N, C-alpha and C positions, 0 to 999 in steps of 0.2 A: 777408332771412329769418334769416341767421346773422350774429352779430357777429364782430369781428376775432379773438376767441379761439375761434371755432368753436361757440359756444353758440347754441341756438335762442332767438329772441326770446321773452321771458316771456309776452307777450300771445298770440303764436301757439301757444305750448305750452299755455296755458290753453284756447284755442279748440279745439285738437286733442283735448285730454282731454274737453272738454264734448261735442264731436261723437261721440266714441267712447262716452261714457257714455249719451248719448241713443239712439244706435243700438243699443247693448246692451240698454237698458231696453225699447225698442220690440220687439226680437226676443223678449225674455223674456215681455213682455205678450201678444204674439200667440201664443206657444207655450202660455201658460197659459189663454188665453181661446178658442182655436179648436181645432177637430178637426184635429190635425196630419196624421194619415194621410190624411184627405180632402183637405186642402190640397195635399199632395204628389201624390197619385194622380189627383185630378180637376182641381182648379183650375190647379196649376202645369203638369201635363202637357198640359192643354187649351190653355194659353197657348203652350207650346212648339210644339205641333202646329199651331196656327193662325198663329203668327208665327215660323217657324224662323230666318229671317235676322236679324230684330231680336233674337231671343233670343241668337244667336251673338255679335252685336255687344255686347249688354249683358253677356254672360258674360265676354267678353274684356276689356271695360272694368273689370268688377268684379275680375277676377283681377289686372289691372295695378294697380288701386288698392290691393288687398290687399298686393301685393308692395312697393309704395312705402311703405305704412303700416308694413309689417314692417321695412323698412330704416330708416325714420324712428325707430321705437321702439327699434331696435337702437342707433341713434346716441344717442338720449336716455338710454338706460340703460347704454350701454357706452362712452361717450366718454372716460372716465377714471376712475381710482381716487382717492379722496380720504382724507386723514388729517389730523386736527386737530393743530396745533402751537401750543401756548399761548404768549402773550406779554402783557406787562402792558399794552400799548397796543392791540394789534390781534389779530385772529384770522387766522393765516396758514394757507393751504391748500396742501398738496403735491399736485400733479396730474400726470397723464400726458397731455400734449397729443397731437395727431394725428401728430407726427413721431417717435413711439415713444421718448420719453425715459423713462429708468428711473423707475418710479413712486415709488421711494424718494428721488428727488432733489427738493430743495426747488424749487418753481416758483410763479409767481404769474400770474394772469390780469391783463390790462390794466385791466379794470373793477375788480379788487380794489385795484390800485395807485392808481387814480383815487379810490376811495372812502376811502382811508386819510387819517389826519391827516398834517400835515407831518412830525411826529416819527415817525409810523409808516412813512411813505414812506422817510425816511432810514434807519430801522432795517432796513427790508426790503432796501435796497441793501447795508447792512452784512452782513446775513445771506447775501445772494447772493455777496458777496465771500468769506465764510467757506466757503460751499458749494464755491466754485471753488478752495479751498485756499490763499487768501491768509492771511498771518500777522498776528495782532494786529488783526483787523478790528473797528472800534468806531465807534459814532456819537458825533460830537463836537458836532454842530450845536446852536445855542442863541444866546442873547444874547452878543455879543462874540466870536463864533467866528472872525471875520476870514476868512470865505470857505471854511471847511472844515466840511463836514457829516459826512463819513465819512473815516476814514484807515485804511490797511493797508499791508503790505509784501508784495512778491511773493518768489518763491524766489531771485531775483537780488539781494535786499535793496534793491530800488528802492521808494521811498516813493510810494504812491498817495494823492492828495488828491482827493476827490469833492465837488462841490457839486451838490445834488439839488434841482431846481426842479420843483415840482408845479403850477405856475401853469396856468390855463386857456388863457392866450395863449402863443404861442411865446416862447422866451427871446430877448431882444434884446441888441444889442451893448453896452449899458450894463452889463448883468450880467457880460458877458465882460471888460469893461475893469476892473471892480472885482476880479474873480477873478484876472485877469492880474497885478494889483498886489500880490497877497498869496500866491498859490499857491506860486510859486517863491521870491520874495524873502523872504517872512516865514516860510513853512512849510518851505521847502526841498524842494518836491515834485519828484520825478523824472518822475512820470506824472500831470499835472493833467487831470482829467476833469470836464467840465460835462455834467450829465444834464438833459434837458428832456422831461418826460412828454408834453408836447404840441408838441414840435418846437422848432426854432431858426430865427430869421429869417435871410435872406440876408446882411444886414450883419454879423450875429454870426458867420456861417460865414466870411465874408471876414476878419474880425478874428482869428478863431481860427487860420485858415490862416497869417496873417501873423506871429502870435506863438507858433506851435507849441503851441496848446492843443488838447486832444482833446475832440471833441463826441460825445455820444450822444443822438440824436434818438429819436423814437417808434419807428421801425422797428427800430433797433438795440436799444433798451430791450426791445422785445417779444421779440426773439431771446434776449437775456440772461435775461429773466424766465422764458422758456419752457424754459430748460435748457442753452443753449450757454455755453461758457466766455467770460468777459469778453474775454480777449485774442483769442480766435477771432473774436468779433463785431467787434472794433475793428481787427483786423489788426496787433496789437502782437506783435512777436517776443519769445520767452522761451526760455531754455535748458531750462527744465523747467516743467511745469504740473501 
């Protein structure tokens, strides 16, 4: 029913609105075309008097349904606050997810990250680094980038080099091998991070562990995108954040 970002499925949301609209229309039509007072005092009362037990069950069910609908509507209209943040490539949205992140903090939903262009995804990662207080965060990715899509420095003056993979398939060990050959040797990275929007394969995990590369799979990326500091998500110590 709900996706990983806590949003109601669009089709279910449409069906809910359609049912509510039809029910409201039917009630208004009956109100306008029937003698309301007679319906209440004669028809409805007669039904209750003739079938008290069934009436009780129906009433309890109706109340339960109304409560559930009220909670669902509260979720639909109160799940978060949104603000437009302009960018030349993408429309970024700042949202307050369910874990009570400050609504002024830049966050992304996973479906937003998946819908971005490759350039937009890299820029989103650069923007998240800037949100977390990293210095000089910038997107570098492009032809001849030699494995660096985003770079920044932390408050300990350590150089972060990020490679951002938005592939539909998990990142394989081949990408890690290329990244390993350039991140430290060519770019001088202190903190080399490979980001896989759709996860990382087990051989890639094994390779990263052997060569001290830092991986950010989908669960970690979700936490980072939803407002947690990068170092908190990855368990990287820092003197200041």
